[in-house]
N, C-alpha and C positions, 0 to 999 in steps of 0.2 A: 508206858503208852500215853500218848498226849490227851486222849479223851478222858482218861481216868482223873487227870489233874485239872480238867476244865470245869469251871463253875457255870459259865454261860456258853451254850452251844447253839449255833444257827445251822439249820438243815435245809438245803435247797432240793426240791423235788422237780424233776423235769416232766414235761407233758407225756413223754413216751412211757413213763413209769405208771401213769394213771390210766392211759388209754393204750390198749394193745394194738398190734398190727391188724387184728380183725375188727377194730373199732369198738371193742367191748371194754367197759370199765373194769379195771383189775381190782375188784373188791377184795378178793382173797389176799392180794399183795398188801393192800392198804390196812387190812385187818391185822396182818402179821407185823407190819410196820408199827402199828399202834402198840403192839407188845414191846417193841424196842423203846418206844417213848415211855411206856410204863416203867421199864427197867431204869431208864435215865432219871425219871421222877423219883423213884425209890432211893436213888443215890443223891437226892437233893440237887440235881442239875436243873438249871433254868433253861428252858427250851424255846426257841423261836423257829417257826417253819415258814420258809418262803416257797410258795408253790406256783409253778406254771400250770397251765391247763384250762384257763377260762375259755379261750377261743376254741381249743380242742373239744371241750365239753359242749360248747355252744354249737359247734359243727355237728357233733353227734346228735344232739337234740333236733337240729334242723335238717339233718341228713345232707350236709354240705361238704364239699372238698375244700380244706383249708388253703391249699395251694392256689386256688383260683380266686380267693377273696381279695378285694381292694380295701384300702385303708379305712374308708368310711363304713364299709360293710363289716370290716373286722371289729370296729368299735361297737357296733350294734350286737354282733354275735358275742363279743366279750361280755357285754352287759347281760345277755341271756345266760351265757355259760357260767358267769360268776356265781349266780344263785345255785346252779347245779353243782359247782365245785365245792362251795362251802357246805351245802347240804350233804354232799358225799362225806366230807370230813366229820361233820356233826353227827351223822347217823353211825359212822364207824367208831368214832372216838367216845361217844356217849356210852357205848356198850362196855368200854374199858374204864368208865368213870373218869375220863379225861375231859376237862373243861377247856373249851376253845373260844377265841374271839377272832374278829376279822379286822384287818387293817389294809386299806388300799393306799399305795404310795406311788408317787411319780419320782423321776430322777430329780426334778426341781425341789421336791420336798426334802431330799437329802443334801442338796447343794446349798440351800440357804440356811445359814447357821441357826437362826431363830426356830425355823421349822424342824430342823434336825434335833434341836434340844427338846422341842415339844414331843417329838417321836420317842426320844429316850425316856422322857418322863412317863409317857404312856406305857412303854415296855416295863419300866420299873414298877408302876402301879399294878399292871396285870400280873407280874410275878408275885407281888404281895397278896393279890387276890386269889392266887392259885390257878390262873388261866394261861393257856399257851396262845400267843398271837399267831394267826395264820395270815401271812402277808402275801399279797399279789401286787404286781404292777397295775396301776389304774389304766388298763388298756382302753377303757371306754372313752377317755379324753386324750389319748396319745395323738400327737400332731405329726409324728414322723412314722415311717414304716415300722410296723410291729415285727420284731425279729426275736426268735428264740435265742437266748443268750443274754438279753437285757436283764433277765432275772438272775443270771450268774453275777453280773456286776452289781445289781441291786442287792443281792444277798451279801456280797462282800462289804457293801456300804452299810447295810443293816448291822453286820457283824462289828464294824468299826464304831458305829454310833452307839450300839448297845454295850460296847466294851466286852464283846465275846472273846473267849479264849480259843475257840475252835469254830471253823466253818466246814461243814460237810457238804460237798457237791455230789449228789447221787446222780450218776450218769448211766449210759448204756455200755460202758467199757470199764475195765478194772482200774484204769488210771492213764497216765501219760506213758506211751511207749516210744522206743527209739524210731519205730516206723509204724505205719498204720497196720494194726494186727489183723484187720479184716482182709488185708491184701497180702501182707508179708508174714509167712509162718515163723520166720526167725526173729521177729520183733521181740525186744526185751522190755519188760516193765521197769520203769524208773521208780524206785521205792522212796527216795528222799531227795529233795531239791532245796539247796540253800540259796543259790543265785540263779535268777532267770536271765541267762545270757542269750546271745544271738543263736547259739546252737539249740537251746530249748525252744526259742521262738520258731526256729526253722522246722523242728520236728512236730510242732503242734498241728496235728492233722485235723481235717474236717470230716464230720460224719453227719449226714443230713437224713432225717426221717420225715414221715408225712406230717407229724404233729409239731415238729420243731424245725427251725432253720438256724444253722450255725454249727458250733462244735467246740473244738478244743481251744480255739483262739480266745473266746470270751472267758473261758475258764482260766487261761493264763493271765488275762487282764485282771480277773478277780483275785488271782493269787498275788499279783503285784500289790494290789490294794491291801490285802491281808498282811503281806510281809512288812509293809510300811506302817501297819497299824498295830504291830505286835501280836498278831493273831495267827495261830496255826490254821492251815487249810488242807483238806484232803479231797482228792477226786477218787471216788470208789464206785463199784458196780451196784447200782440200785435195783437192777432187775432181779437180783437174788432175793429169796425169801429171808426175812430178818436181816436186812443189809447192815444195820448199825452193829448188831451182834457179830456179824461176820468181820466187820472192821476190827472190833475189839479182840476177837479170838484168833483171826487168821492174818490180819494186817496185810492183805494182798491188794495194795492200793498205792497211790502216790501222795506223799506228804510234802507240803511246802512249808519250810520253817521260817519263822518271823525274823526280820532283820533288826528290829528295834523293840525295846520294852519300856523306855523311860520318857517318851514324849508325853506331854500333857494332852488332855482331851481336845483342846482347841487345835493344837498343832497336828494331832492325828487326823482331825477332820480336814484341815487344810491339805495335808499331804495325800489324802485319800480321794480328793476331788475326781469325779468321773469325767467332767466336761469343762476343762479350763477354757476360758473365752479368748485367750490370746497368748502371745509370747514376747519376751524381751531378750535380746542378745546383749551380753555384757562383756567388758574387757577384762584382762587379767587382774587389774588392780581392784575392780569391783568384786571379782571372784574371791580374791584373797581376803577382802574385807568381810565378805559373807562367812568365810571359813573361820574368821576371828570373832564371829558373833555380832557383826555390825549390820546396820540397816543398808538397804540398797538406795544409793543416791543417783540423781539424774546424770551426773558427770560420767558415770561408768557405763551408761547405756549407749549402745551403738546402733540398735535396730529395734523397731516395733512392728509386730505382725498381729493382725486380727483387729476386731472392733469390740472394745469392752468399756465398761463403766467403772466408776469409782466403787471399790468394794468387791469387784469380781475376782474369781480365781484366775491366776495366770501362771504360765510356765516361765522359768528363767533358764536361758541357755548360755553355755560358754561360747567362746569364739569359734569352736569346732562344731557348733550347733548341737551339742549334746546337752540334755537336760541336767542341770546341776542343782536346781532348787524350785520350789513352788511357793506361791504366796498370794496375799490379798492386796490388790493395788490401791494406793491412796489417791490415784489420779485416773482419769479416763485415757484411752489410747490417743485421742486427739490432743489432750494436754501434754502427754509424754512426748509426742512428736515435736511439740514446740520447745520443750525444756531439755530434751536429752542432749548429753554432751556438755551441758552448762553447769556452772557452779550453783549450789543451792541458794546463794545470796541473790542470784539473778532471776529466780523463779517469779517473784512478785512483779518485777518489771516486764518479764516475757509474757505472763498471763494477764496482767492488769488487775490482779486482785491477790490478797493474802492467801497463802496455801501452806500446806505442810512442807517440811524440808526433805522428808524421806519419800521416795517413790513406793517403797515397801518397807514398813517399819520392821525392826528385828523381831518383834513379838508376833508378826504376821507372816513370817517367812520360815520355811523349813528346807534345809539342805538335803540333797539326795546323794 
């Protein structure tokens, strides 16, 4: 069982697990969940919890309908609900003698290397102090529409940054089915997935509740990040009492198995980027060079898409437009447009100043 062998475990809780259909806080469920955490602590597991629910808790306090909220109102409601959410955890966990801390993260915090390293240091120090971080997306300053599911991807990024061995996504279904089980009675649960192919993408169904927007697709996105980070990921039914215990004893859930184990921390961070800023299309010669551990040079680039700066995450596509690598660009998109297809010796003349010879250095690129 994968959880038994995991030293660091990230657990993501959705809004619907904390707030029931009757808009009542599910205090009994959280109290039983805290027993699961107690069991994991006794086994010397290091735990991080990523919790949705700030907006849902804010809506409950203000008696508002989440579906009718606009982005600026959502930010204010999240600010109010955040206190309610952390107080709920604090009141519940203190009864079980579990120490918690609070961390608010944005996607940008995980995308910038320096900030990601700072987050990892904070996790490590909290583990040493015997505290469990409760993480939520910083919805109060979000600049794009707040959608349920962001915390799925955020949880996978937290798992990668913290070096977690397993990520548990507690959902309102047992896992990924061949069809939507709420509609099709003959739907079968997929117990273990090694490769996320087009068929898996196709059967990722959507389930939308009042407190969350989104569904299985964001969980599949999270699984991709975990697979490329060397982390196991499971989608399991969180509505059950003692959901972690149920995973360990019954294993009635969907496990995604990691593809890699040996990438260093920097390359795991690169490959797990949630929001690459642009794309480069390369020819067969450049693709072969990458496979041989070489850097990406300007001569092999045939197309540039997106607007990005030096140091940004970008995707690398082969001539069939399939992603084959991901890396950190040594040039801006405007600069690459000027030098693509040219020999490295011509770069200084084309740009008018001295620059690196590699568009993406081999230390900053990871093949997929």
